[in-house]
N, CA, C and O atoms as CSV, one atom per row, in Angstrom:
chain,resi,resn,atom,element,x,y,z
A,1,GLU,N,N,-106.729,126.190,91.163
A,1,GLU,CA,C,-106.095,127.433,91.540
A,1,GLU,C,C,-104.735,127.117,92.160
A,1,GLU,O,O,-104.636,126.299,93.075
A,2,LEU,N,N,-103.707,127.759,91.664
A,2,LEU,CA,C,-102.353,127.589,92.188
A,2,LEU,C,C,-102.090,128.666,93.224
A,2,LEU,O,O,-102.329,129.849,92.983
A,3,LYS,N,N,-101.599,128.247,94.367
A,3,LYS,CA,C,-101.335,129.184,95.453
A,3,LYS,C,C,-99.857,129.095,95.822
A,3,LYS,O,O,-99.359,128.018,96.148
A,4,VAL,N,N,-99.163,130.220,95.771
A,4,VAL,CA,C,-97.754,130.277,96.161
A,4,VAL,C,C,-97.705,130.748,97.604
A,4,VAL,O,O,-98.294,131.769,97.959
A,5,GLN,N,N,-96.998,129.996,98.427
A,5,GLN,CA,C,-96.988,130.299,99.852
A,5,GLN,C,C,-95.601,130.056,100.425
A,5,GLN,O,O,-94.929,129.096,100.048
A,6,ALA,N,N,-95.180,130.907,101.321
A,6,ALA,CA,C,-93.914,130.728,102.035
A,6,ALA,C,C,-94.227,130.139,103.410
A,6,ALA,O,O,-95.281,130.422,103.979
A,7,PRO,N,N,-93.326,129.327,103.942
A,7,PRO,CA,C,-93.578,128.756,105.268
A,7,PRO,C,C,-93.494,129.825,106.355
A,7,PRO,O,O,-92.810,130.836,106.195
A,8,SER,N,N,-94.188,129.591,107.448
A,8,SER,CA,C,-94.139,130.521,108.577
A,8,SER,C,C,-92.800,130.387,109.301
A,8,SER,O,O,-92.149,129.344,109.241
A,9,LEU,N,N,-92.407,131.446,109.977
A,9,LEU,CA,C,-91.170,131.407,110.766
A,9,LEU,C,C,-91.281,130.366,111.876
A,9,LEU,O,O,-90.299,129.709,112.222
A,10,ARG,N,N,-92.475,130.221,112.427
A,10,ARG,CA,C,-92.696,129.228,113.480
A,10,ARG,C,C,-92.414,127.816,112.962
A,10,ARG,O,O,-91.703,127.044,113.606
A,11,ALA,N,N,-92.976,127.483,111.795
A,11,ALA,CA,C,-92.774,126.150,111.219
A,11,ALA,C,C,-91.315,125.945,110.828
A,11,ALA,O,O,-90.768,124.860,111.024
A,12,GLU,N,N,-90.677,126.983,110.275
A,12,GLU,CA,C,-89.257,126.872,109.928
A,12,GLU,C,C,-88.425,126.579,111.170
A,12,GLU,O,O,-87.504,125.762,111.127
A,13,GLY,N,N,-88.748,127.244,112.275
A,13,GLY,CA,C,-88.038,127.005,113.530
A,13,GLY,C,C,-88.251,125.597,114.052
A,13,GLY,O,O,-87.321,124.965,114.553
A,14,MET,N,N,-89.477,125.106,113.935
A,14,MET,CA,C,-89.784,123.748,114.387
A,14,MET,C,C,-89.048,122.704,113.545
A,14,MET,O,O,-88.564,121.703,114.072
A,15,VAL,N,N,-88.968,122.942,112.237
A,15,VAL,CA,C,-88.245,122.026,111.347
A,15,VAL,C,C,-86.755,122.059,111.673
A,15,VAL,O,O,-86.107,121.014,111.725
A,16,GLU,N,N,-86.212,123.248,111.892
A,16,GLU,CA,C,-84.786,123.377,112.218
A,16,GLU,C,C,-84.463,122.643,113.515
A,16,GLU,O,O,-83.464,121.929,113.595
A,17,GLU,N,N,-85.302,122.816,114.523
A,17,GLU,CA,C,-85.098,122.147,115.812
A,17,GLU,C,C,-85.197,120.628,115.659
A,17,GLU,O,O,-84.372,119.896,116.204
A,18,ALA,N,N,-86.191,120.159,114.928
A,18,ALA,CA,C,-86.356,118.716,114.710
A,18,ALA,C,C,-85.182,118.145,113.922
A,18,ALA,O,O,-84.725,117.039,114.211
A,19,SER,N,N,-84.689,118.888,112.930
A,19,SER,CA,C,-83.561,118.393,112.130
A,19,SER,C,C,-82.291,118.325,112.973
A,19,SER,O,O,-81.472,117.424,112.788
A,20,ARG,N,N,-82.123,119.267,113.893
A,20,ARG,CA,C,-80.965,119.230,114.792
A,20,ARG,C,C,-81.055,118.021,115.713
A,20,ARG,O,O,-80.076,117.296,115.887
A,21,LYS,N,N,-82.225,117.803,116.303
A,21,LYS,CA,C,-82.414,116.677,117.225
A,21,LYS,C,C,-82.241,115.334,116.525
A,21,LYS,O,O,-81.696,114.393,117.102
A,22,ALA,N,N,-82.705,115.247,115.279
A,22,ALA,CA,C,-82.624,113.988,114.524
A,22,ALA,C,C,-81.253,113.779,113.896
A,22,ALA,O,O,-80.932,112.673,113.462
A,23,GLY,N,N,-80.435,114.841,113.845
A,23,GLY,CA,C,-79.118,114.729,113.227
A,23,GLY,C,C,-79.147,114.862,111.722
A,23,GLY,O,O,-78.225,114.401,111.049
A,24,GLU,N,N,-80.177,115.477,111.175
A,24,GLU,CA,C,-80.325,115.635,109.725
A,24,GLU,C,C,-79.981,117.047,109.247
A,24,GLU,O,O,-80.044,117.310,108.046
A,25,SER,N,N,-79.619,117.962,110.148
A,25,SER,CA,C,-79.489,119.374,109.769
A,25,SER,C,C,-78.489,119.613,108.643
A,25,SER,O,O,-78.729,120.477,107.799
A,26,GLY,N,N,-77.406,118.900,108.599
A,26,GLY,CA,C,-76.417,119.091,107.545
A,26,GLY,C,C,-76.758,118.380,106.249
A,26,GLY,O,O,-76.019,118.490,105.272
A,27,TYR,N,N,-77.865,117.651,106.224
A,27,TYR,CA,C,-78.216,116.835,105.065
A,27,TYR,C,C,-79.471,117.313,104.346
A,27,TYR,O,O,-79.926,116.684,103.391
A,28,LEU,N,N,-80.029,118.429,104.809
A,28,LEU,CA,C,-81.225,118.991,104.178
A,28,LEU,C,C,-80.895,120.334,103.546
A,28,LEU,O,O,-80.253,121.180,104.168
A,29,SER,N,N,-81.334,120.526,102.310
A,29,SER,CA,C,-81.137,121.814,101.638
A,29,SER,C,C,-82.177,122.809,102.148
A,29,SER,O,O,-83.104,122.441,102.868
A,30,LYS,N,N,-82.010,124.058,101.767
A,30,LYS,CA,C,-82.979,125.095,102.134
A,30,LYS,C,C,-84.358,124.735,101.573
A,30,LYS,O,O,-85.372,124.887,102.255
A,31,ALA,N,N,-84.388,124.260,100.330
A,31,ALA,CA,C,-85.659,123.865,99.707
A,31,ALA,C,C,-86.299,122.699,100.468
A,31,ALA,O,O,-87.514,122.683,100.665
A,32,ASP,N,N,-85.490,121.727,100.897
A,32,ASP,CA,C,-86.006,120.600,101.685
A,32,ASP,C,C,-86.669,121.104,102.965
A,32,ASP,O,O,-87.777,120.692,103.307
A,33,ARG,N,N,-85.973,122.005,103.668
A,33,ARG,CA,C,-86.502,122.539,104.929
A,33,ARG,C,C,-87.792,123.331,104.694
A,33,ARG,O,O,-88.718,123.272,105.503
A,34,GLU,N,N,-87.844,124.076,103.577
A,34,GLU,CA,C,-89.051,124.852,103.273
A,34,GLU,C,C,-90.244,123.946,102.958
A,34,GLU,O,O,-91.365,124.227,103.384
A,35,VAL,N,N,-90.009,122.867,102.218
A,35,VAL,CA,C,-91.087,121.910,101.914
A,35,VAL,C,C,-91.617,121.301,103.215
A,35,VAL,O,O,-92.829,121.203,103.413
A,36,LEU,N,N,-90.709,120.898,104.092
A,36,LEU,CA,C,-91.120,120.330,105.374
A,36,LEU,C,C,-91.880,121.356,106.216
A,36,LEU,O,O,-92.876,121.021,106.857
A,37,ALA,N,N,-91.409,122.604,106.214
A,37,ALA,CA,C,-92.075,123.661,106.989
A,37,ALA,C,C,-93.466,123.966,106.432
A,37,ALA,O,O,-94.409,124.170,107.196
A,38,LEU,N,N,-93.595,123.998,105.107
A,38,LEU,CA,C,-94.922,124.220,104.507
A,38,LEU,C,C,-95.882,123.086,104.868
A,38,LEU,O,O,-97.044,123.326,105.196
A,39,ALA,N,N,-95.389,121.860,104.804
A,39,ALA,CA,C,-96.228,120.716,105.182
A,39,ALA,C,C,-96.614,120.807,106.657
A,39,ALA,O,O,-97.743,120.484,107.027
A,40,LEU,N,N,-95.687,121.241,107.488
A,40,LEU,CA,C,-95.979,121.397,108.911
A,40,LEU,C,C,-97.027,122.489,109.133
A,40,LEU,O,O,-97.926,122.326,109.958
A,41,ASP,N,N,-96.914,123.603,108.400
A,41,ASP,CA,C,-97.937,124.658,108.475
A,41,ASP,C,C,-99.315,124.096,108.134
A,41,ASP,O,O,-100.292,124.363,108.833
A,42,LEU,N,N,-99.385,123.316,107.056
A,42,LEU,CA,C,-100.662,122.720,106.653
A,42,LEU,C,C,-101.195,121.779,107.732
A,42,LEU,O,O,-102.387,121.776,108.039
A,43,LYS,N,N,-100.292,120.984,108.300
A,43,LYS,CA,C,-100.697,120.056,109.360
A,43,LYS,C,C,-101.236,120.820,110.569
A,43,LYS,O,O,-102.254,120.437,111.146
A,44,LEU,N,N,-100.554,121.897,110.949
A,44,LEU,CA,C,-100.991,122.700,112.091
A,44,LEU,C,C,-102.318,123.405,111.823
A,44,LEU,O,O,-103.036,123.763,112.757
A,45,ASP,N,N,-102.645,123.606,110.528
A,45,ASP,CA,C,-103.928,124.213,110.144
A,45,ASP,C,C,-105.050,123.179,110.021
A,45,ASP,O,O,-106.166,123.519,109.627
A,46,GLY,N,N,-104.754,121.911,110.359
A,46,GLY,CA,C,-105.787,120.879,110.348
A,46,GLY,C,C,-105.851,120.032,109.096
A,46,GLY,O,O,-106.737,119.187,108.975
A,47,HIS,N,N,-104.932,120.235,108.155
A,47,HIS,CA,C,-104.904,119.429,106.932
A,47,HIS,C,C,-104.038,118.188,107.153
A,47,HIS,O,O,-103.372,118.066,108.182
A,48,GLU,N,N,-104.049,117.279,106.194
A,48,GLU,CA,C,-103.219,116.075,106.250
A,48,GLU,C,C,-102.294,116.042,105.038
A,48,GLU,O,O,-102.547,115.293,104.095
A,49,PRO,N,N,-101.226,116.840,105.046
A,49,PRO,CA,C,-100.329,116.893,103.885
A,49,PRO,C,C,-99.526,115.605,103.733
A,49,PRO,O,O,-99.263,114.897,104.705
A,50,ILE,N,N,-99.149,115.323,102.501
A,50,ILE,CA,C,-98.260,114.200,102.201
A,50,ILE,C,C,-97.131,114.740,101.337
A,50,ILE,O,O,-97.374,115.332,100.286
A,51,ILE,N,N,-95.903,114.537,101.780
A,51,ILE,CA,C,-94.727,114.942,101.008
A,51,ILE,C,C,-94.324,113.764,100.138
A,51,ILE,O,O,-94.133,112.659,100.645
A,52,VAL,N,N,-94.193,113.981,98.848
A,52,VAL,CA,C,-93.751,112.941,97.925
A,52,VAL,C,C,-92.295,113.221,97.591
A,52,VAL,O,O,-91.974,114.212,96.935
A,53,SER,N,N,-91.411,112.327,98.055
A,53,SER,CA,C,-89.971,112.512,97.852
A,53,SER,C,C,-89.266,111.175,98.017
A,53,SER,O,O,-89.653,110.359,98.853
A,54,ASP,N,N,-88.236,110.957,97.221
A,54,ASP,CA,C,-87.401,109.770,97.370
A,54,ASP,C,C,-86.194,110.038,98.260
A,54,ASP,O,O,-85.359,109.154,98.454
A,55,ASP,N,N,-86.094,111.234,98.797
A,55,ASP,CA,C,-84.975,111.629,99.654
A,55,ASP,C,C,-85.198,111.062,101.061
A,55,ASP,O,O,-86.175,111.402,101.728
A,56,TYR,N,N,-84.278,110.193,101.504
A,56,TYR,CA,C,-84.429,109.551,102.806
A,56,TYR,C,C,-84.355,110.541,103.963
A,56,TYR,O,O,-85.027,110.348,104.976
A,57,ALA,N,N,-83.553,111.598,103.833
A,57,ALA,CA,C,-83.458,112.602,104.901
A,57,ALA,C,C,-84.793,113.329,105.068
A,57,ALA,O,O,-85.225,113.583,106.192
A,58,ILE,N,N,-85.442,113.661,103.958
A,58,ILE,CA,C,-86.758,114.313,104.022
A,58,ILE,C,C,-87.777,113.362,104.648
A,58,ILE,O,O,-88.550,113.765,105.517
A,59,GLN,N,N,-87.782,112.107,104.211
A,59,GLN,CA,C,-88.721,111.130,104.763
A,59,GLN,C,C,-88.483,110.928,106.260
A,59,GLN,O,O,-89.434,110.832,107.036
A,60,ASN,N,N,-87.215,110.864,106.660
A,60,ASN,CA,C,-86.876,110.666,108.066
A,60,ASN,C,C,-87.392,111.828,108.914
A,60,ASN,O,O,-87.990,111.614,109.968
A,61,LEU,N,N,-87.161,113.048,108.453
A,61,LEU,CA,C,-87.613,114.201,109.225
A,61,LEU,C,C,-89.139,114.330,109.193
A,61,LEU,O,O,-89.745,114.724,110.190
A,62,ALA,N,N,-89.761,114.003,108.064
A,62,ALA,CA,C,-91.226,113.997,108.006
A,62,ALA,C,C,-91.775,113.015,109.044
A,62,ALA,O,O,-92.775,113.292,109.705
A,63,GLU,N,N,-91.123,111.891,109.175
A,63,GLU,CA,C,-91.519,110.892,110.168
A,63,GLU,C,C,-91.387,111.462,111.583
A,63,GLU,O,O,-92.276,111.276,112.413
A,64,HIS,N,N,-90.281,112.153,111.855
A,64,HIS,CA,C,-90.081,112.785,113.165
A,64,HIS,C,C,-91.165,113.822,113.459
A,64,HIS,O,O,-91.596,113.970,114.602
A,65,LEU,N,N,-91.601,114.539,112.419
A,65,LEU,CA,C,-92.610,115.589,112.576
A,65,LEU,C,C,-94.041,115.065,112.438
A,65,LEU,O,O,-95.003,115.828,112.527
A,66,GLN,N,N,-94.169,113.757,112.222
A,66,GLN,CA,C,-95.469,113.102,112.036
A,66,GLN,C,C,-96.242,113.697,110.861
A,66,GLN,O,O,-97.442,113.955,110.942
A,67,ILE,N,N,-95.508,113.904,109.766
A,67,ILE,CA,C,-96.085,114.392,108.514
A,67,ILE,C,C,-96.106,113.221,107.540
A,67,ILE,O,O,-95.134,112.471,107.447
A,68,GLY,N,N,-97.200,113.062,106.821
A,68,GLY,CA,C,-97.300,111.988,105.843
A,68,GLY,C,C,-96.253,112.126,104.750
A,68,GLY,O,O,-95.909,113.238,104.348
A,69,HIS,N,N,-95.747,110.997,104.271
A,69,HIS,CA,C,-94.748,111.009,103.198
A,69,HIS,C,C,-94.909,109.764,102.340
A,69,HIS,O,O,-95.396,108.728,102.791
A,70,SER,N,N,-94.485,109.897,101.094
A,70,SER,CA,C,-94.551,108.797,100.145
A,70,SER,C,C,-93.376,108.934,99.194
A,70,SER,O,O,-92.855,110.033,99.001
A,71,SER,N,N,-92.957,107.834,98.603
A,71,SER,CA,C,-91.865,107.891,97.631
A,71,SER,C,C,-92.355,107.372,96.285
A,71,SER,O,O,-93.375,106.688,96.201
A,72,LEU,N,N,-91.613,107.709,95.238
A,72,LEU,CA,C,-91.992,107.310,93.882
A,72,LEU,C,C,-91.140,106.165,93.346
A,72,LEU,O,O,-91.675,105.161,92.877
A,73,ALA,N,N,-89.825,106.308,93.411
A,73,ALA,CA,C,-88.929,105.367,92.751
A,73,ALA,C,C,-88.327,104.325,93.689
A,73,ALA,O,O,-87.712,103.367,93.221
A,74,ASN,N,N,-88.490,104.491,95.003
A,74,ASN,CA,C,-87.956,103.494,95.928
A,74,ASN,C,C,-89.037,103.127,96.940
A,74,ASN,O,O,-90.150,103.651,96.886
A,75,PHE,N,N,-88.709,102.234,97.854
A,75,PHE,CA,C,-89.702,101.752,98.813
A,75,PHE,C,C,-89.911,102.703,99.986
A,75,PHE,O,O,-90.859,102.533,100.753
A,76,GLY,N,N,-89.049,103.693,100.138
A,76,GLY,CA,C,-89.172,104.618,101.261
A,76,GLY,C,C,-88.536,104.054,102.515
A,76,GLY,O,O,-88.022,102.936,102.522
A,77,ILE,N,N,-88.580,104.841,103.570
A,77,ILE,CA,C,-87.916,104.423,104.803
A,77,ILE,C,C,-88.741,103.374,105.540
A,77,ILE,O,O,-89.971,103.376,105.494
A,78,VAL,N,N,-88.035,102.486,106.215
A,78,VAL,CA,C,-88.660,101.470,107.052
A,78,VAL,C,C,-88.501,101.864,108.521
A,78,VAL,O,O,-89.367,101.584,109.349
A,79,HIS,N,N,-87.370,102.525,108.829
A,79,HIS,CA,C,-87.082,102.969,110.189
A,79,HIS,C,C,-86.842,104.472,110.224
A,79,HIS,O,O,-86.356,105.065,109.261
A,80,ARG,N,N,-87.191,105.066,111.349
A,80,ARG,CA,C,-86.896,106.469,111.615
A,80,ARG,C,C,-85.599,106.499,112.415
A,80,ARG,O,O,-85.488,105.830,113.442
A,81,PHE,N,N,-84.612,107.275,111.949
A,81,PHE,CA,C,-83.301,107.306,112.593
A,81,PHE,C,C,-83.041,108.611,113.319
A,81,PHE,O,O,-83.516,109.673,112.915
A,82,ASP,N,N,-82.273,108.512,114.404
A,82,ASP,CA,C,-81.616,109.645,115.035
A,82,ASP,C,C,-80.129,109.408,114.801
A,82,ASP,O,O,-79.621,108.315,115.052
A,83,TRP,N,N,-79.434,110.440,114.318
A,83,TRP,CA,C,-78.031,110.309,113.940
A,83,TRP,C,C,-77.117,111.007,114.935
A,83,TRP,O,O,-77.526,111.946,115.618
A,84,ILE,N,N,-75.874,110.540,115.012
A,84,ILE,CA,C,-74.832,111.168,115.821
A,84,ILE,C,C,-73.554,111.185,114.986
A,84,ILE,O,O,-73.318,110.286,114.178
A,85,MET,N,N,-72.743,112.202,115.186
A,85,MET,CA,C,-71.438,112.264,114.526
A,85,MET,C,C,-70.412,111.719,115.521
A,85,MET,O,O,-70.515,111.965,116.723
A,86,TYR,N,N,-69.423,110.979,115.014
A,86,TYR,CA,C,-68.391,110.459,115.906
A,86,TYR,C,C,-67.035,110.534,115.225
A,86,TYR,O,O,-66.937,110.572,113.998
A,87,CYS,N,N,-65.995,110.555,116.046
A,87,CYS,CA,C,-64.626,110.580,115.534
A,87,CYS,C,C,-64.146,109.137,115.415
A,87,CYS,O,O,-64.131,108.420,116.416
A,88,PRO,N,N,-63.750,108.686,114.214
A,88,PRO,CA,C,-63.288,107.307,114.061
A,88,PRO,C,C,-61.909,107.066,114.691
A,88,PRO,O,O,-61.493,105.918,114.847
A,89,ALA,N,N,-61.201,108.147,115.052
A,89,ALA,CA,C,-59.875,108.002,115.658
A,89,ALA,C,C,-59.951,107.913,117.184
A,89,ALA,O,O,-59.343,107.028,117.786
A,90,CYS,N,N,-60.692,108.826,117.806
A,90,CYS,CA,C,-60.727,108.848,119.278
A,90,CYS,C,C,-62.116,108.546,119.846
A,90,CYS,O,O,-62.301,108.548,121.063
A,91,TYR,N,N,-63.089,108.286,118.971
A,91,TYR,CA,C,-64.438,107.834,119.335
A,91,TYR,C,C,-65.267,108.840,120.140
A,91,TYR,O,O,-66.249,108.459,120.777
A,92,ARG,N,N,-64.885,110.102,120.118
A,92,ARG,CA,C,-65.717,111.120,120.764
A,92,ARG,C,C,-66.963,111.345,119.917
A,92,ARG,O,O,-66.930,111.202,118.695
A,93,ARG,N,N,-68.058,111.699,120.577
A,93,ARG,CA,C,-69.328,111.923,119.880
A,93,ARG,C,C,-69.641,113.412,119.811
A,93,ARG,O,O,-69.325,114.182,120.718
A,94,TYR,N,N,-70.275,113.790,118.699
A,94,TYR,CA,C,-70.684,115.174,118.480
A,94,TYR,C,C,-72.084,115.172,117.886
A,94,TYR,O,O,-72.494,114.209,117.238
A,95,ARG,N,N,-72.810,116.258,118.112
A,95,ARG,CA,C,-74.105,116.432,117.470
A,95,ARG,C,C,-73.881,117.085,116.115
A,95,ARG,O,O,-73.035,117.971,115.992
A,96,PRO,N,N,-74.619,116.666,115.098
A,96,PRO,CA,C,-74.528,117.349,113.809
A,96,PRO,C,C,-74.880,118.823,113.985
A,96,PRO,O,O,-75.705,119.138,114.842
A,97,PRO,N,N,-74.317,119.706,113.244
A,97,PRO,CA,C,-73.578,119.544,111.998
A,97,PRO,C,C,-72.058,119.557,112.149
A,97,PRO,O,O,-71.367,119.919,111.197
A,98,ALA,N,N,-71.504,119.175,113.317
A,98,ALA,CA,C,-70.046,119.151,113.501
A,98,ALA,C,C,-69.389,118.356,112.374
A,98,ALA,O,O,-69.942,117.359,111.909
A,99,LYS,N,N,-68.212,118.798,111.936
A,99,LYS,CA,C,-67.521,118.157,110.807
A,99,LYS,C,C,-66.172,117.542,111.203
A,99,LYS,O,O,-65.775,116.512,110.659
A,100,LYS,N,N,-65.461,118.186,112.165
A,100,LYS,CA,C,-64.139,117.704,112.579
A,100,LYS,C,C,-64.081,117.566,114.087
A,100,LYS,O,O,-64.741,118.303,114.819
A,101,CYS,N,N,-63.279,116.608,114.542
A,101,CYS,CA,C,-63.084,116.381,115.969
A,101,CYS,C,C,-62.329,117.568,116.564
A,101,CYS,O,O,-61.296,117.981,116.038
A,102,ARG,N,N,-62.850,118.112,117.663
A,102,ARG,CA,C,-62.197,119.246,118.321
A,102,ARG,C,C,-60.920,118.828,119.035
A,102,ARG,O,O,-60.083,119.679,119.333
A,103,VAL,N,N,-60.751,117.540,119.316
A,103,VAL,CA,C,-59.580,117.063,120.045
A,103,VAL,C,C,-58.444,116.685,119.103
A,103,VAL,O,O,-57.314,117.138,119.283
A,104,CYS,N,N,-58.735,115.854,118.094
A,104,CYS,CA,C,-57.659,115.351,117.230
A,104,CYS,C,C,-57.735,115.850,115.788
A,104,CYS,O,O,-56.806,115.617,115.015
A,105,GLY,N,N,-58.818,116.529,115.407
A,105,GLY,CA,C,-58.920,117.103,114.065
A,105,GLY,C,C,-59.367,116.149,112.972
A,105,GLY,O,O,-59.433,116.538,111.806
A,106,THR,N,N,-59.675,114.906,113.325
A,106,THR,CA,C,-60.114,113.921,112.338
A,106,THR,C,C,-61.515,114.269,111.830
A,106,THR,O,O,-62.354,114.759,112.585
A,107,GLU,N,N,-61.758,114.008,110.538
A,107,GLU,CA,C,-63.082,114.237,109.971
A,107,GLU,C,C,-64.077,113.258,110.592
A,107,GLU,O,O,-63.810,112.060,110.688
A,108,LEU,N,N,-65.222,113.784,111.009
A,108,LEU,CA,C,-66.226,112.966,111.687
A,108,LEU,C,C,-67.025,112.121,110.706
A,108,LEU,O,O,-67.151,112.454,109.527
A,109,ARG,N,N,-67.555,111.031,111.217
A,109,ARG,CA,C,-68.453,110.168,110.454
A,109,ARG,C,C,-69.810,110.158,111.149
A,109,ARG,O,O,-69.930,110.494,112.328
A,110,ARG,N,N,-70.816,109.769,110.394
A,110,ARG,CA,C,-72.175,109.739,110.927
A,110,ARG,C,C,-72.596,108.293,111.144
A,110,ARG,O,O,-72.321,107.426,110.314
A,111,LYS,N,N,-73.274,108.036,112.278
A,111,LYS,CA,C,-73.825,106.698,112.519
A,111,LYS,C,C,-75.164,106.834,113.229
A,111,LYS,O,O,-75.481,107.879,113.797
A,112,VAL,N,N,-75.929,105.775,113.187
A,112,VAL,CA,C,-77.258,105.763,113.793
A,112,VAL,C,C,-77.118,105.722,115.314
A,112,VAL,O,O,-76.428,104.864,115.865
A,113,LEU,N,N,-77.780,106.657,115.975
A,113,LEU,CA,C,-77.818,106.689,117.431
A,113,LEU,C,C,-78.984,105.838,117.933
A,113,LEU,O,O,-78.839,105.074,118.888
A,114,SER,N,N,-80.145,105.976,117.281
A,114,SER,CA,C,-81.304,105.151,117.628
A,114,SER,C,C,-82.191,104.998,116.397
A,114,SER,O,O,-82.176,105.840,115.499
A,115,LYS,N,N,-82.954,103.926,116.367
A,115,LYS,CA,C,-83.889,103.731,115.255
A,115,LYS,C,C,-85.199,103.182,115.795
A,115,LYS,O,O,-85.236,102.399,116.745
A,116,LYS,N,N,-86.270,103.624,115.153
A,116,LYS,CA,C,-87.618,103.188,115.513
A,116,LYS,C,C,-88.353,102.839,114.233
A,116,LYS,O,O,-88.059,103.390,113.172
A,117,LYS,N,N,-89.275,101.956,114.326
A,117,LYS,CA,C,-90.085,101.562,113.166
A,117,LYS,C,C,-90.849,102.773,112.643
A,117,LYS,O,O,-91.503,103.481,113.409
A,118,ALA,N,N,-90.765,103.008,111.338
A,118,ALA,CA,C,-91.478,104.125,110.713
A,118,ALA,C,C,-92.961,103.799,110.627
A,118,ALA,O,O,-93.346,102.641,110.460
A,119,ALA,N,N,-93.782,104.824,110.741
A,119,ALA,CA,C,-95.234,104.638,110.690
A,119,ALA,C,C,-95.725,104.411,109.267
A,119,ALA,O,O,-96.844,103.940,109.064
A,120,ARG,N,N,-94.888,104.748,108.268
A,120,ARG,CA,C,-95.245,104.583,106.844
A,120,ARG,C,C,-96.558,105.292,106.540
A,120,ARG,O,O,-97.499,104.679,106.037
A,121,ARG,N,N,-96.617,106.565,106.842
A,121,ARG,CA,C,-97.841,107.371,106.669
A,121,ARG,C,C,-98.238,107.464,105.233
A,121,ARG,O,O,-99.241,108.102,104.910
């Protein structure tokens, strides 16, 4: 039986908050966020969902949300990252999804703020 389901607003909010904290918000599509939210809904209902995706941003956020994930064509993530945006000209830091430095106008770059070993669920 095929069941079509939309994610709950609660799960969507939790995914949005987690993506902001992890620095992935600008790197996930609406469909990516919905898949993560649906998996989170299932997890909150007592199931053990596994997201199958080769997208590192999806795997990283699944890791942050403690949702199982697997990849098909690559080895998957080894570390869970938290990202920060920084200005390469004046070195000021910004939280994603900032794109330009408010002080000098330079386009921001993304770098790892912290990394932890992935659980490889």
